[in-house]
MARKENU-970626 format. One record per residue (C-alpha): residue in three letters; x, y, z. Coordinates in nm, 3 decimals, m for minus. Layout:
REM residues N
> Ala | X | Y | Z
...
This chain:
REM residues 341
> Met | 0.000 | 0.000 | 0.000
> Pro | 0.110 | 0.359 | m0.053
> Ser | 0.294 | 0.501 | 0.246
> Asn | 0.158 | 0.812 | 0.414
> Asn | 0.233 | 1.021 | 0.719
> Thr | m0.093 | 0.940 | 0.894
> Asn | m0.255 | 0.630 | 1.037
> Arg | m0.552 | 0.671 | 0.806
> Pro | m0.645 | 0.333 | 0.652
> Tyr | m0.592 | 0.309 | 0.277
> Leu | m0.870 | 0.055 | 0.215
> Gly | m1.180 | 0.001 | 0.424
> Phe | m1.485 | m0.222 | 0.402
> Ala | m1.842 | m0.114 | 0.467
> Ile | m2.051 | m0.422 | 0.543
> Pro | m2.424 | m0.383 | 0.614
> Thr | m2.557 | m0.699 | 0.779
> Phe | m2.874 | m0.858 | 0.909
> Asn | m2.913 | m1.208 | 1.055
> Arg | m2.629 | m1.369 | 0.861
> Cys | m2.377 | m1.425 | 1.139
> Lys | m2.218 | m1.739 | 0.988
> Leu | m2.169 | m1.578 | 0.646
> Leu | m2.040 | m1.258 | 0.806
> Asp | m1.796 | m1.458 | 1.020
> Asn | m1.655 | m1.617 | 0.704
> Leu | m1.627 | m1.285 | 0.521
> Ile | m1.443 | m1.115 | 0.808
> Gly | m1.202 | m1.408 | 0.815
> Gln | m1.129 | m1.374 | 0.443
> Ile | m1.058 | m1.001 | 0.475
> Thr | m0.835 | m1.020 | 0.783
> Arg | m0.643 | m1.317 | 0.645
> Ser | m0.561 | m1.124 | 0.327
> Phe | m0.420 | m0.829 | 0.520
> Glu | m0.219 | m1.058 | 0.745
> Glu | m0.058 | m1.212 | 0.437
> Leu | 0.028 | m0.859 | 0.319
> Ser | 0.169 | m0.774 | 0.665
> Glu | m0.052 | m0.466 | 0.651
> Thr | m0.244 | m0.317 | 0.943
> Arg | m0.378 | 0.002 | 0.780
> Phe | m0.723 | m0.127 | 0.695
> Glu | m1.066 | m0.115 | 0.857
> Val | m1.380 | m0.327 | 0.854
> Cys | m1.697 | m0.132 | 0.938
> Ile | m2.005 | m0.340 | 1.013
> Cys | m2.351 | m0.198 | 1.065
> Asp | m2.608 | m0.439 | 1.205
> Asn | m2.976 | m0.385 | 1.124
> Gly | m3.089 | m0.523 | 1.460
> Ser | m3.003 | m0.892 | 1.404
> Ser | m3.162 | m1.149 | 1.633
> Asp | m2.888 | m1.409 | 1.575
> Ala | m2.529 | m1.417 | 1.707
> Thr | m2.403 | m1.136 | 1.482
> Glu | m2.287 | m0.907 | 1.766
> Glu | m2.115 | m1.194 | 1.946
> Ile | m1.930 | m1.292 | 1.628
> Val | m1.812 | m0.937 | 1.563
> Arg | m1.699 | m0.888 | 1.924
> Lys | m1.491 | m1.205 | 1.891
> Trp | m1.307 | m1.060 | 1.590
> Gln | m1.265 | m0.722 | 1.757
> Arg | m1.059 | m0.880 | 2.035
> His | m0.792 | m0.960 | 1.775
> Tyr | m0.841 | m0.674 | 1.528
> Pro | m0.899 | m0.321 | 1.660
> Gln | m0.951 | m0.217 | 1.297
> Ile | m1.303 | m0.364 | 1.313
> Lys | m1.581 | m0.117 | 1.395
> Tyr | m1.935 | m0.220 | 1.482
> Lys | m2.266 | m0.041 | 1.517
> Asn | m2.598 | m0.202 | 1.604
> Asn | m2.904 | m0.011 | 1.485
> Arg | m3.115 | m0.210 | 1.736
> Ser | m3.396 | m0.216 | 1.478
> Asn | m3.424 | m0.282 | 1.107
> Leu | m3.387 | 0.053 | 0.929
> Gly | m3.403 | m0.099 | 0.581
> Pro | m3.114 | m0.199 | 0.350
> Gln | m3.029 | 0.144 | 0.209
> Gln | m3.008 | 0.313 | 0.549
> Asn | m2.789 | 0.029 | 0.670
> Ile | m2.556 | 0.077 | 0.372
> Thr | m2.540 | 0.448 | 0.455
> Asn | m2.470 | 0.379 | 0.822
> Ser | m2.193 | 0.130 | 0.748
> Phe | m2.032 | 0.375 | 0.506
> Ser | m2.053 | 0.651 | 0.768
> Leu | m1.837 | 0.442 | 1.003
> Thr | m1.545 | 0.440 | 0.758
> Ser | m1.250 | 0.678 | 0.752
> Ser | m1.031 | 0.510 | 0.487
> Glu | m0.920 | 0.663 | 0.159
> Tyr | m1.111 | 0.399 | m0.040
> Val | m1.420 | 0.205 | 0.068
> Trp | m1.531 | m0.132 | m0.065
> Ile | m1.903 | m0.187 | 0.004
> Leu | m1.964 | m0.558 | 0.055
> Ser | m2.286 | m0.746 | 0.113
> Asp | m2.264 | m0.980 | 0.410
> Asp | m2.354 | m1.287 | 0.199
> Asp | m2.085 | m1.236 | m0.067
> Glu | m1.722 | m1.347 | m0.053
> Ile | m1.384 | m1.251 | m0.198
> Trp | m1.101 | m1.448 | m0.356
> Asp | m0.760 | m1.488 | m0.192
> His | m0.609 | m1.258 | m0.456
> Ser | m0.886 | m0.997 | m0.447
> Ile | m0.738 | m0.748 | m0.200
> Pro | m0.378 | m0.737 | m0.333
> Thr | m0.513 | m0.713 | m0.691
> Leu | m0.749 | m0.431 | m0.593
> Ile | m0.477 | m0.237 | m0.411
> His | m0.261 | m0.256 | m0.722
> Glu | m0.549 | m0.123 | m0.936
> Leu | m0.620 | 0.161 | m0.693
> Glu | m0.255 | 0.265 | m0.699
> Ser | m0.244 | 0.242 | m1.081
> Asn | m0.559 | 0.451 | m1.139
> Pro | m0.546 | 0.744 | m0.893
> Thr | m0.773 | 0.966 | m1.106
> Ser | m1.064 | 0.719 | m1.091
> Asp | m1.332 | 0.789 | m0.830
> Leu | m1.547 | 0.475 | m0.846
> Phe | m1.429 | 0.125 | m0.933
> Leu | m1.679 | m0.136 | m1.052
> Leu | m1.542 | m0.484 | m0.991
> Asn | m1.638 | m0.777 | m1.205
> Arg | m1.775 | m1.079 | m1.018
> Ser | m1.773 | m1.457 | m1.014
> Leu | m2.118 | m1.616 | m1.018
> Cys | m2.152 | m1.890 | m0.757
> Thr | m2.424 | m2.117 | m0.623
> Val | m2.594 | m2.057 | m0.289
> Asp | m2.325 | m2.284 | m0.139
> Met | m2.052 | m2.077 | m0.308
> Glu | m1.955 | m2.335 | m0.567
> Phe | m1.804 | m2.154 | m0.866
> Asn | m2.026 | m2.139 | m1.174
> Lys | m1.871 | m1.885 | m1.413
> Asn | m1.726 | m1.536 | m1.431
> Asp | m1.957 | m1.253 | m1.525
> Ala | m1.881 | m0.969 | m1.769
> Tyr | m2.043 | m0.626 | m1.745
> Ile | m1.880 | m0.484 | m2.059
> Glu | m1.850 | m0.608 | m2.418
> Asn | m1.543 | m0.831 | m2.462
> Asn | m1.498 | m0.792 | m2.084
> Gln | m1.244 | m0.517 | m2.132
> Ser | m1.138 | m0.291 | m1.845
> Ile | m1.252 | 0.059 | m1.926
> Ser | m1.249 | 0.407 | m1.774
> Val | m1.525 | 0.661 | m1.842
> Leu | m1.624 | 1.006 | m1.718
> Leu | m1.990 | 0.988 | m1.614
> Lys | m2.132 | 1.294 | m1.787
> Glu | m2.351 | 1.335 | m2.093
> Ser | m2.104 | 1.293 | m2.379
> Glu | m2.001 | 1.068 | m2.663
> Glu | m1.768 | 0.892 | m2.418
> Leu | m2.062 | 0.795 | m2.194
> Ser | m2.272 | 0.694 | m2.496
> Asn | m1.997 | 0.457 | m2.609
> Tyr | m1.977 | 0.309 | m2.260
> Leu | m2.354 | 0.246 | m2.243
> Asn | m2.344 | 0.080 | m2.583
> Lys | m2.079 | m0.160 | m2.451
> Cys | m2.266 | m0.252 | m2.133
> Leu | m2.381 | m0.615 | m2.138
> Asn | m2.593 | m0.598 | m1.825
> Ile | m2.731 | m0.358 | m1.568
> Asn | m2.433 | m0.409 | m1.337
> Gly | m2.242 | m0.179 | m1.571
> Leu | m2.466 | 0.091 | m1.421
> Gly | m2.355 | 0.004 | m1.067
> Cys | m2.655 | m0.205 | m0.963
> Tyr | m2.455 | m0.473 | m0.782
> Ile | m2.346 | m0.294 | m0.465
> Ser | m2.064 | m0.539 | m0.380
> Ser | m1.894 | m0.423 | m0.701
> Trp | m1.846 | m0.074 | m0.557
> Val | m1.508 | 0.052 | m0.440
> Val | m1.527 | 0.429 | m0.406
> Lys | m1.304 | 0.712 | m0.288
> Arg | m1.451 | 0.805 | 0.047
> Ser | m1.443 | 1.176 | m0.033
> Ile | m1.667 | 1.105 | m0.333
> Gly | m1.878 | 0.835 | m0.172
> Glu | m1.988 | 1.061 | 0.112
> Lys | m2.124 | 1.312 | m0.140
> Ile | m2.319 | 1.036 | m0.316
> Leu | m2.434 | 0.789 | m0.050
> Leu | m2.494 | 1.028 | 0.240
> Glu | m2.738 | 1.237 | 0.037
> Asp | m3.093 | 1.208 | 0.174
> Asp | m3.348 | 1.192 | m0.107
> Glu | m3.710 | 1.077 | m0.082
> Phe | m3.713 | 0.917 | m0.428
> Ser | m3.407 | 0.704 | m0.346
> Arg | m3.587 | 0.558 | m0.044
> Glu | m3.869 | 0.434 | m0.267
> Asn | m3.660 | 0.284 | m0.548
> Leu | m3.523 | m0.070 | m0.565
> Phe | m3.179 | 0.071 | m0.656
> Pro | m3.130 | 0.374 | m0.430
> His | m2.750 | 0.363 | m0.464
> Val | m2.781 | 0.371 | m0.846
> Tyr | m3.015 | 0.667 | m0.828
> Leu | m2.785 | 0.857 | m0.591
> Leu | m2.479 | 0.780 | m0.805
> Trp | m2.622 | 0.889 | m1.138
> Asn | m2.815 | 1.185 | m1.001
> Tyr | m2.494 | 1.318 | m0.851
> Thr | m2.268 | 1.259 | m1.148
> Leu | m2.512 | 1.369 | m1.422
> Asn | m2.662 | 1.670 | m1.248
> Lys | m2.394 | 1.789 | m1.005
> Asn | m2.030 | 1.682 | m1.045
> Pro | m1.915 | 1.420 | m1.298
> Ile | m1.696 | 1.143 | m1.158
> Arg | m1.466 | 0.895 | m1.330
> Leu | m1.567 | 0.530 | m1.324
> His | m1.322 | 0.246 | m1.382
> Tyr | m1.456 | m0.100 | m1.467
> Leu | m1.215 | m0.373 | m1.361
> Asn | m1.259 | m0.688 | m1.569
> Gln | m1.096 | m0.921 | m1.316
> Pro | m1.362 | m1.087 | m1.096
> Leu | m1.270 | m0.993 | m0.739
> Val | m1.602 | m1.059 | m0.563
> Lys | m1.795 | m1.385 | m0.540
> Trp | m2.170 | m1.338 | m0.584
> Arg | m2.395 | m1.582 | m0.402
> Ala | m2.706 | m1.701 | m0.586
> Gly | m3.046 | m1.683 | m0.422
> Asn | m3.022 | m1.333 | m0.274
> Ser | m3.339 | m1.135 | m0.205
> Leu | m3.294 | m0.877 | m0.481
> Ala | m3.276 | m1.146 | m0.749
> Ala | m3.610 | m1.271 | m0.622
> Arg | m3.776 | m0.942 | m0.719
> Gly | m3.779 | m1.052 | m1.084
> Leu | m3.611 | m0.903 | m1.387
> Leu | m3.916 | m0.703 | m1.492
> Gly | m3.941 | m0.540 | m1.149
> Arg | m3.573 | m0.445 | m1.160
> Ala | m3.606 | m0.308 | m1.513
> Met | m3.909 | m0.098 | m1.415
> His | m3.730 | 0.060 | m1.120
> Leu | m3.427 | 0.146 | m1.334
> His | m3.655 | 0.288 | m1.601
> Gln | m3.824 | 0.512 | m1.342
> Leu | m3.503 | 0.644 | m1.190
> Phe | m3.333 | 0.727 | m1.521
> Arg | m3.651 | 0.897 | m1.647
> Lys | m3.632 | 1.117 | m1.338
> Ile | m3.263 | 1.212 | m1.352
> Ala | m3.148 | 1.193 | m1.715
> Pro | m3.066 | 1.553 | m1.820
> Ser | m3.188 | 1.495 | m2.176
> Lys | m3.436 | 1.277 | m2.365
> Glu | m3.151 | 1.146 | m2.582
> Leu | m2.956 | 1.017 | m2.281
> Phe | m3.267 | 0.868 | m2.122
> Cys | m3.335 | 0.676 | m2.444
> Gln | m2.985 | 0.530 | m2.428
> Phe | m3.037 | 0.409 | m2.072
> Glu | m3.380 | 0.274 | m2.168
> Lys | m3.239 | 0.085 | m2.468
> Met | m2.967 | m0.077 | m2.258
> Ile | m3.212 | m0.184 | m1.985
> Thr | m3.462 | m0.322 | m2.238
> Gln | m3.194 | m0.523 | m2.420
> Gln | m3.086 | m0.678 | m2.089
> Tyr | m3.448 | m0.772 | m2.019
> Glu | m3.492 | m0.934 | m2.360
> Arg | m3.163 | m1.130 | m2.336
> Gln | m3.261 | m1.271 | m1.998
> Phe | m3.607 | m1.358 | m2.126
> Thr | m3.448 | m1.569 | m2.401
> Lys | m3.238 | m1.752 | m2.142
> Asp | m3.549 | m1.815 | m1.931
> Met | m3.731 | m1.961 | m2.231
> Met | m3.448 | m2.214 | m2.271
> Ile | m3.557 | m2.376 | m1.946
> Arg | m3.924 | m2.334 | m2.041
> Lys | m4.016 | m2.053 | m1.813
> Gly | m4.026 | m1.678 | m1.838
> Pro | m4.252 | m1.387 | m1.756
> Pro | m4.622 | m1.418 | m1.844
> Leu | m4.748 | m1.244 | m2.153
> Asp | m4.911 | m0.966 | m1.951
> Glu | m4.569 | m0.875 | m1.806
> Leu | m4.425 | m0.847 | m2.156
> Ile | m4.716 | m0.628 | m2.263
> Tyr | m4.666 | m0.406 | m1.960
> Ala | m4.295 | m0.378 | m2.037
> Gln | m4.360 | m0.275 | m2.399
> Glu | m4.611 | m0.012 | m2.290
> His | m4.383 | 0.143 | m2.029
> Phe | m4.044 | 0.100 | m2.197
> Asn | m4.141 | 0.181 | m2.554
> Gly | m4.454 | 0.393 | m2.507
> Glu | m4.670 | 0.162 | m2.721
> Ser | m5.047 | 0.147 | m2.709
> Lys | m5.207 | m0.153 | m2.540
> Glu | m5.291 | m0.312 | m2.876
> Gln | m4.946 | m0.257 | m3.027
> Ala | m4.777 | m0.368 | m2.703
> Arg | m4.962 | m0.701 | m2.722
> Ile | m4.847 | m0.754 | m3.080
> Ser | m4.488 | m0.668 | m2.989
> Ala | m4.498 | m0.893 | m2.682
> Leu | m4.617 | m1.188 | m2.890
> Glu | m4.337 | m1.125 | m3.140
> Ile | m4.077 | m1.110 | m2.861
> Gln | m4.215 | m1.430 | m2.711
> Ala | m4.207 | m1.614 | m3.044
> Thr | m3.857 | m1.489 | m3.131
> Ala | m3.723 | m1.578 | m2.787
> Leu | m3.877 | m1.924 | m2.802
> Ala | m3.732 | m1.990 | m3.149
> Arg | m3.388 | m1.873 | m3.041
> Ala | m3.411 | m2.078 | m2.723
> Glu | m3.497 | m2.388 | m2.925
> Met | m3.202 | m2.322 | m3.158
> Leu | m2.961 | m2.279 | m2.868
> Arg | m3.097 | m2.589 | m2.699
> Lys | m3.049 | m2.791 | m3.017
> Gln | m2.692 | m2.661 | m3.057
> Arg | m2.615 | m2.757 | m2.699
> Glu | m2.757 | m3.108 | m2.743
> Glu | m2.558 | m3.156 | m3.065
> Lys | m2.239 | m3.044 | m2.891
> Glu | m2.300 | m3.276 | m2.597
> Ala | m2.361 | m3.565 | m2.840
> Ala | m2.040 | m3.487 | m3.030
> Asp | m1.837 | m3.472 | m2.707
> Ser | m1.971 | m3.801 | m2.573
């Protein structure tokens, strides 16, 4: 880590938690072990507990006996996920803050790799980390990719051709910052984004995305750096995934309609979100499921501004196209499996 003349931690972790003491125990162990291997003590782990009824506080107190760098706050009641994220971030004092969900994990190489990237890109304000997709039991499935060709990329988040090119390269909504465990932010920037109190953000499924883009598009642009190396392990079966793709798409649609400074930029966000929805729908059709027709109609009405009649026609076309493509992909997979056997 860079040397400095103060005891200020270089990298800190903001971990909001609620009733996941065993998973939290494992995550704290991964973080502290990494810093021990680096022989580095200038770090901090800041945990904010949303009033857990399990052994969360006991687990954290156990770690605190060995690591004074661990801070803990118990809200004593459930204040909701966004307020808990805000509270955990408020506990930090480090130069950079990695926001981690209590049910996710990191790789052994994650922290040294991240520190190298932070040192190599001092002008970047927010780092989006790629992730590894794992099962609920944390068995590795595959690595994700937020950007076309999974290339690392840096972009200034302001209305410009540079931002347009970035949005065109985004493969999924995590390129917009939806997955909170991907966030590593300069604390001086993060406090201006995450500590902002806004009524709309409290009602949206992605309050951190709203706060980020509202700040950078309408106040002060920041520089984002997407890191293609997967440094965080995402656990399947989390609560947000259970909300459904259409619900997530609708909330993103609402927030970008509210904050986009121009119709042209809003249309770019809308196109990217809709494409993600349609790609996932095709994947769902491959395992013979997917959203009902009325959800597709609703999506066409709200995303594309179509009349009820035209939205139904478009929805049927999307359904037929997705089913045909799913059948083609299924056939290709079966042929490959037969050739390999």
